[in-house]
C-alpha positions in Angstrom: 29.4 55.6 -20.4 27.6 55.6 -17.0 26.4 58.8 -15.6 25.6 59.8 -12.0 22.0 59.9 -11.0 20.6 63.5 -10.7 19.5 62.7 -7.2 23.0 61.4 -6.2 25.2 63.9 -8.0 24.4 66.9 -5.8 25.0 64.9 -2.7 28.4 63.7 -3.9 29.3 67.2 -4.9 28.2 68.6 -1.6 30.3 66.0 0.3 33.3 67.0 -1.8 32.7 70.7 -1.4 32.3 70.3 2.4 35.7 68.5 2.6 37.3 71.5 1.0 35.4 74.0 3.1 36.2 72.2 6.3 39.9 72.3 5.5 39.6 76.0 4.5 37.9 76.9 7.8 39.6 74.6 10.3 42.7 73.0 8.7 44.9 75.9 9.7 44.2 75.1 13.4 47.2 72.7 13.3 49.4 75.5 12.1 48.8 78.2 14.7 52.3 79.5 14.2 51.6 80.5 10.6 50.9 84.2 10.0 47.2 85.0 9.9 47.3 86.8 6.5 49.0 83.7 4.9 46.4 81.4 6.5 43.5 83.6 5.2 44.9 83.6 1.7 45.5 79.8 1.8 42.0 79.2 3.2 40.5 81.5 0.5 42.3 79.5 -2.2 40.8 76.2 -0.8 37.4 77.8 -0.5 37.6 78.8 -4.2 37.6 75.1 -5.1 34.7 74.5 -2.7 32.6 77.1 -4.5 33.2 75.3 -7.8 31.6 72.2 -6.3 28.9 73.8 -4.1 27.4 76.2 -6.6 26.8 73.6 -9.4 25.7 71.1 -6.8 22.9 73.5 -5.7 22.1 74.6 -9.3 21.8 71.0 -10.6 20.3 69.7 -7.3 17.5 72.3 -7.5 16.0 70.2 -10.4 15.4 67.4 -8.0 15.3 69.0 -4.5 13.7 72.1 -3.0 16.0 74.8 -1.7 15.1 73.8 1.9 16.1 70.2 1.2 19.4 71.3 -0.4 20.2 73.5 2.6 19.3 70.7 5.0 21.4 68.2 3.1 24.3 70.6 3.1 24.1 71.1 6.9 23.9 67.3 7.6 26.8 66.7 5.3 28.8 69.5 7.0 28.3 67.8 10.3 29.3 64.4 9.1 32.4 65.8 7.4 33.3 67.9 10.4 32.9 65.0 12.8 35.3 62.9 10.8 37.7 65.8 10.4 37.6 66.6 14.1 38.4 63.1 15.1 40.8 62.1 12.3 42.7 65.4 11.6 42.4 67.5 14.7 42.4 64.4 17.0 39.6 65.9 19.1 37.1 63.3 20.5 33.4 63.5 20.1 31.2 62.8 23.1 27.7 61.7 23.8 26.5 65.3 23.7 27.8 65.6 20.1 26.0 62.4 19.1 22.8 63.7 20.8 23.1 67.0 19.0 23.6 65.3 15.7 20.6 63.1 16.3 18.4 66.2 16.9 19.7 67.7 13.7 18.9 64.4 11.9 15.4 64.6 13.3 15.1 68.1 11.8 16.3 66.8 8.5 13.6 64.1 8.6 11.0 66.8 9.1 12.2 68.7 6.1 12.3 65.7 3.8 9.1 64.0 5.0 6.1 64.5 2.8 3.2 65.5 5.1 
């Protein structure tokens, strides 16, 4: 039975957790007529699933990555997931300024992961 590499597993789990979290935080924007208390409860339920992915991803990932690397990974994954979500779900375009901002964040991630 194949297993997922310890370096890849946290990344995959962080991607999955970020998909849930993005829907928890921003999915309701398409349903602005829904009562806010209902939206908060639904978002909380979605976020509960996200925690079941993010917490183990960080726990297991800490065997391979430093805390700074895990946090940096999570932020880069968040931006990738959010960019796709914004375009595909919210139908909001991304511009050159978004691309430049993401590039600067990628440069920061390089600095965190590079061995000096």
